Each structure stands twice: as C-alpha cells, then as structure tokens.
N, C-alpha and C positions, 0 to 999 in steps of 0.2 A: 605421389604431390609433386615430385618436381615436372611431371611429364604434363600435368596439368596448366605447372605458369611457363614450359618453355620458350613460350613466345615472347612475354612481356623479357624475361629474364634477357632474350635475345637481341630487344629492343632497346632495354636498358643497357648492358652493353655495347651497345652499337652508338646509341647516342655517348658516351663517355668515352670510347675508345676515338669520334669522329672530335669531340670539342678539345683532347687530348693534342692532336694531329694538329688543330686550326688552331692551338695556341702556339704549341712549340715551331710555325710557321711562321707564326708572326715573331716571336722572338727571333725568330733567324734571321728574319728581314725587318727589325729595328735594332738592331744593334747601341745599345748604349755607350761601350766602350770603340765599336769604329767609329761612331758620331762625335766624339769628346775627342779624338785624336785626328779627325776629320780638322774641325775647328781648329784643334794646336796649329797645324802643320800648314791652313792659312792664314792666321793670326802671325805665323814665323816669318809667313813669307812675306806679310803685309806690312814688317816690322822693317824688313832687312830693306828691301825697296824706297819704304822714308828714311833709313839711314842715308843710303845712296842719294839723296837726292838731298 
C-alpha cells in the first residue's frame, strides 16, 4: 500500500518542509524585538538632541 502512494507522500512532505523553511526565514528577517529596540534607540537619541537644544 505504501509503495503505491510514495510519490504523493514524498511530495506532501516536501511541500510542508518548504513552507516551514520559508516561514522560519521570514521570522528571522522580520524580528519584532529588534525592530522595537531600534525604534527605542532612535527615540532616545532624538530626545537627547532636543534636550541639548
């Protein structure tokens, strides 16, 4: 029975692994924590500049 469906099973496994790989790469690129830290640092720098003026 397994020999009859091995191509379909392999294709399904391949598709699932490609989706997992793509999603993990997207999550590494767009990290919410890094974005928040960058925004915080830019705000603090602009506040320090305003205080000097």
